[in-house]
C-alpha positions in Angstrom: -12.6 -13.4 10.9 -13.1 -9.9 9.4 -11.3 -8.3 12.4 -8.2 -10.7 11.9 -4.8 -9.2 10.4 -4.6 -11.8 8.1 -7.0 -12.3 5.1 -6.6 -15.4 2.9 -9.6 -15.6 0.7 -12.3 -13.5 -0.5 -15.2 -14.2 1.8 -12.9 -12.8 5.0 -12.6 -9.6 3.1 -15.6 -6.7 3.4 -16.7 -5.3 0.3 -14.1 -4.4 -2.6 -15.8 -6.6 -5.0 -15.5 -3.6 -7.5 -12.2 -3.3 -7.2 -11.2 -7.0 -7.3 -13.3 -7.7 -10.2 -11.7 -4.9 -12.1 -8.4 -6.2 -11.2 -9.5 -9.6 -12.3 -11.0 -8.2 -15.8 -7.9 -6.3 -16.4 -5.6 -9.3 -16.1 -8.2 -11.8 -18.2 -7.9 -9.0 -20.7 -4.1 -9.0 -20.8 -3.4 -5.4 -19.0 0.4 -5.3 -18.7 0.1 -2.9 -16.0 -2.3 -2.3 -13.1 -1.8 0.4 -10.6 -3.9 0.2 -7.3 -3.7 3.6 -5.1 -5.4 4.7 -2.1 -4.6 6.3 1.3 -2.8 4.4 3.9 -4.7 1.4 5.8 -7.3 1.5 3.2 -7.0 -1.9 2.2 -4.7 -2.3 -0.8 -2.2 -5.0 0.7 -5.0 -7.0 1.6 -6.9 -7.0 -1.5 -3.7 -8.1 -3.6 -2.6 -10.6 -1.1 -6.4 -12.0 -1.5 -6.4 -11.9 -4.9 -3.5 -14.1 -5.5 -5.1 -16.7 -3.6 -8.4 -16.3 -5.4 -7.5 -16.5 -9.2 -6.5 -19.2 -11.0 -3.2 -17.4 -12.2 0.3 -17.9 -10.5 1.8 -15.0 -8.9 4.2 -13.5 -7.0 4.2 -10.8 -4.0 7.2 -8.7 -3.1 6.9 -6.2 -0.4 8.9 -3.2 -2.0 8.9 -0.8 1.3 10.0 -4.0 3.4 13.4 -4.4 0.9 14.0 -1.0 1.0 14.1 -0.6 5.0 16.3 -4.1 4.5 18.7 -3.1 1.7 18.5 0.4 0.8 19.4 -0.1 -3.0 16.9 -2.5 -4.3 18.8 -4.0 -6.6 17.8 -6.5 -9.6 19.4 -9.3 -8.0 17.3 -8.5 -4.6 14.2 -8.9 -7.0 15.2 -12.1 -8.3 15.5 -13.8 -5.1 12.2 -12.1 -3.9 10.6 -13.6 -6.9 12.3 -17.1 -5.9 11.1 -16.7 -2.4 7.7 -15.9 -3.2 6.8 -18.6 -5.4 8.8 -21.2 -3.1 6.4 -19.7 0.0 3.4 -20.2 -2.1 3.9 -23.7 -4.1 0.9 -25.0 -2.3 -1.0 -23.2 -4.5 -1.7 -25.2 -7.5 -1.5 -22.3 -10.0 2.1 -21.3 -8.2 3.2 -25.2 -8.7 1.9 -24.9 -12.2 4.3 -22.4 -13.4 7.2 -23.7 -11.3 7.1 -26.8 -13.2 7.3 -25.0 -16.6 10.2 -22.8 -15.6 13.5 -23.9 -16.9 15.7 -22.1 -14.8 14.6 -23.5 -11.0 14.6 -27.0 -9.9 11.8 -28.2 -7.3 13.5 -30.2 -4.5 12.4 -31.5 -1.3 13.8 -28.8 0.6 12.2 -25.9 -1.8 13.0 -24.0 -4.8 16.3 -23.2 -6.1 18.1 -21.8 -9.5 19.6 -24.4 -11.3 22.2 -21.9 -12.6 23.7 -19.2 -9.8 24.3 -16.9 -12.8 20.7 -16.7 -13.5 19.9 -12.9 -13.4 16.3 -11.2 -13.0 16.2 -10.9 -16.9 16.5 -14.3 -17.4 13.8 -15.2 -14.7 11.1 -12.9 -16.6 12.2 -14.4 -19.9 11.2 -17.8 -18.3 8.3 -16.7 -16.9 7.3 -15.3 -20.2 8.2 -18.5 -22.2 6.6 -20.5 -20.1 3.2 -19.8 -21.6 1.5 -19.1 -18.4 0.1 -15.8 -17.6 1.7 -14.9 -14.2 1.0 -11.9 -11.9 3.8 -10.0 -10.3 3.1 -7.8 -7.6 4.9 -4.8 -6.1 3.5 -3.9 -3.1 4.2 0.0 -2.1 6.2 0.4 -5.3 7.4 3.8 -5.0 10.0 2.5 -3.1 11.5 1.1 -6.1 12.8 4.9 -6.9 15.3 4.7 -4.5 17.1 2.0 -6.5 20.3 2.7 -8.5 18.5 0.4 -11.0 15.7 2.3 -13.4 12.6 -0.2 -12.6 10.7 2.1 -15.1 12.4 0.9 -18.1 12.2 -2.6 -16.9 8.6 -1.8 -16.7 8.3 -0.3 -20.0 10.3 -3.5 -21.5 7.5 -5.6 -19.9 4.6 -3.5 -21.2 5.9 -3.4 -24.5 7.6 -7.1 -25.1 6.2 -9.3 -22.6 2.5 -10.8 -23.2 2.3 -13.6 -20.3 3.4 -11.1 -17.3 0.8 -8.4 -15.6 2.3 -6.3 -13.3 0.6 -4.8 -10.3 1.7 -1.8 -8.2 0.2 -0.8 -5.3 1.3 3.0 -3.6 -0.1 4.9 -0.7 2.2 7.7 -1.4 0.0 8.4 -4.0 1.8 11.5 -5.6 5.1 10.0 -5.1 4.0 6.8 -7.2 3.0 8.8 -10.0 6.2 10.8 -10.5 8.0 7.5 -10.4 6.0 6.2 -13.0 5.7 9.0 -15.1 2.8 8.0 -17.1 2.4 11.7 -18.4 6.1 13.1 -18.5 7.5 12.4 -21.9 11.0 11.9 -20.7 9.8 8.9 -18.6 9.8 5.1 -20.2 6.5 4.6 -19.3 5.1 7.8 -20.7 1.7 6.6 -22.4 2.3 3.4 -21.8 -0.8 1.2 -21.4 -2.2 0.7 -18.0 -5.1 0.1 -15.6 -5.5 2.3 -12.3 -7.7 1.0 -9.7 -8.5 3.3 -6.6 -9.4 2.2 -3.5 -11.3 4.8 -1.4 -12.5 5.0 2.5 -15.8 3.4 3.2 -18.9 5.2 3.4 -20.5 5.9 7.0 -22.7 3.3 6.0 -20.3 0.7 5.1 -18.1 1.3 8.1 -21.2 1.0 10.5 -21.9 -2.5 8.6 -18.1 -3.7 8.6 -18.1 -3.3 12.2 -21.8 -5.1 12.7 -20.9 -7.8 10.7 -17.4 -8.2 12.6 -19.1 -8.2 15.9 -21.7 -10.5 15.0 -18.7 -13.1 13.5 -17.7 -13.2 17.4 -20.7 -13.3 19.2 -20.2 -9.7 20.3 -23.1 -7.3 21.4 -21.6 -4.2 21.1 -24.4 -1.5 21.4 -25.4 0.6 18.1 -24.3 3.8 20.0 -20.5 2.8 20.3 -20.6 1.4 16.6 -21.6 4.7 15.7 -19.1 6.8 17.7 -16.0 4.7 16.4 -17.7 5.1 12.9 -17.7 9.0 13.3 -14.2 8.5 14.9 -12.6 6.5 12.4 -14.1 7.5 9.6 -14.1 5.0 7.2 -10.6 4.0 7.5 -10.5 0.3 7.3 -7.3 -0.2 8.8 -8.4 1.7 12.0 -11.6 0.0 12.0 -10.4 -3.4 12.1 -8.0 -2.4 14.5 -10.6 -1.0 16.8 -12.6 -4.3 16.4 -10.0 -6.4 17.1 -9.2 -4.6 20.2 -12.8 -5.0 21.4 -12.8 -8.6 20.6 -9.7 -8.7 22.9 -11.9 -7.5 25.7 -11.0 -3.7 25.6 -13.9 -1.4 26.4 -15.1 1.1 24.1 -13.0 4.2 25.4 -9.8 2.3 25.6 -10.3 0.4 22.3 -10.6 4.2 20.8 -8.1 5.6 23.1 -5.3 2.3 21.8 -5.8 3.0 18.2 -5.1 6.9 18.6 -2.1 5.9 20.6 -1.2 3.3 17.4 -1.8 5.9 14.8 0.4 8.6 17.1 3.5 6.2 17.2 3.3 5.0 13.5 3.0 8.8 12.1 5.8 9.8 14.4 8.1 6.8 13.3 7.2 7.5 9.4 7.8 10.9 9.5 11.1 10.6 11.4 12.3 9.1 8.0 11.9 12.2 6.4 12.2 15.5 8.6 11.3 16.6 12.2 10.0 19.8 10.0 7.3 17.5 8.5 5.8 16.5 11.9 6.0 20.0 13.4 3.6 21.1 9.9 1.4 18.2 10.5 0.8 19.0 14.3 0.1 22.6 13.0 -2.7 21.2 10.4 -3.9 19.0 13.4 -4.4 22.1 15.5 -6.5 24.1 12.8 -3.4 26.0 11.3 -4.7 24.7 7.6 -3.7 28.3 5.6 0.0 28.7 4.2 0.6 32.1 6.5 -0.7 30.7 9.9 1.4 27.4 9.1 4.6 29.5 8.2 4.4 31.8 11.8 3.6 28.3 13.6 6.7 26.9 12.0 8.7 30.0 12.9 7.7 29.8 16.1 8.4 26.2 16.9 11.9 26.6 15.3 12.9 29.7 16.7 14.4 31.2 13.3 12.7 32.6 10.0 11.7 30.0 7.5 12.2 30.3 3.9 8.9 30.5 1.6 10.9 28.0 -0.9 11.6 25.7 1.9 8.1 25.4 3.2 6.7 25.3 -0.1 8.8 21.9 -0.9 8.1 20.4 2.9 3.9 21.1 1.7 4.4 19.6 -1.7 6.0 16.5 -0.4 3.8 15.9 2.6 0.9 16.0 -0.2 3.2 13.6 -2.5 3.4 11.3 0.6 0.1 11.4 1.2 -0.1 13.0 4.3 -1.6 16.2 3.5 -4.2 17.1 0.8 -5.2 20.8 -0.4 -8.5 22.2 -0.8 -8.5 25.3 -1.8 -6.2 27.8 0.0 -6.3 25.2 2.9 -4.2 21.8 4.1 -6.1 18.9 5.4 -4.8 15.9 7.0 -6.1 12.7 4.8 -6.1 10.5 7.7 -8.5 11.7 10.6 -7.4 9.3 13.2 -3.7 10.7 12.4 -5.2 14.3 12.8 -7.0 13.6 16.1 -3.9 11.5 17.7 -1.4 14.4 16.7 -3.4 17.0 18.9 -2.2 15.1 21.6 1.6 14.0 20.5 3.6 16.2 22.3 
């Protein structure tokens, strides 16, 4: 169902044919590194997970954000275990089983898959996949979280880019600026400087696409939702498929139009407060200021000084604004700052 949280096949997704086909083409052409970008809740994770189920190529899915929250330092040993865990979880898929049977480093038992040698390291696993002769895909979702590791994954990715023919890496990232800085394709001091890669960017849906998404979803559920409610939802949720899906699901579960919109805002408010609490209370104050229309640098500084009751150093404010842009929460148009997600913007107006 279109409004379901989990999508397993291509026919459960809406649109994204162009992006899907672009990634498949890059894999077939042997592109070693594919970077999938887009703001939060625009459908990157759904796209890459469905991709693994649809292509005749064995693949591994690793959630870097989850690993960071669990382990803090994402070591190569953690990644090695995640590769085996992902292959084991997906061994019912023929391409994955085909790869497993060709790997010399693992054994397939009734209870699952395990390494034959406990001392096998990450490079051993990658070498084994490379030497299997099978093209394989390894996905790091929200890959920018790998930058917190004590291990230099950009050096590993550069080595795979240069020397491995059978492994395609797919990296996704919502914190686009942070991901770009981490990978350093244009940084002459980065291991990945000028390395071959393909970028696939997911935009928010247009108004027409958003209308079609909701209408198709409600048609699947057999619901007769008035056009004016669908238009209002599209106006408020502005093409962010994650919020459109949430709204559709809530309506399917019996909420009225107004209640569903309110609950989406409550979820957005909770999410943004939780996410920004990882960084700084000041970031949340800045986001609140922008949501209330304080878009210029000078007015933001004045708002922040009133809120904190002290003078704010210009450099500190500039650093906070640059970080919020890198993390994907703000964007700058001319001399004004805007919140990238309109649902977050509206929710923050009532966050106090």
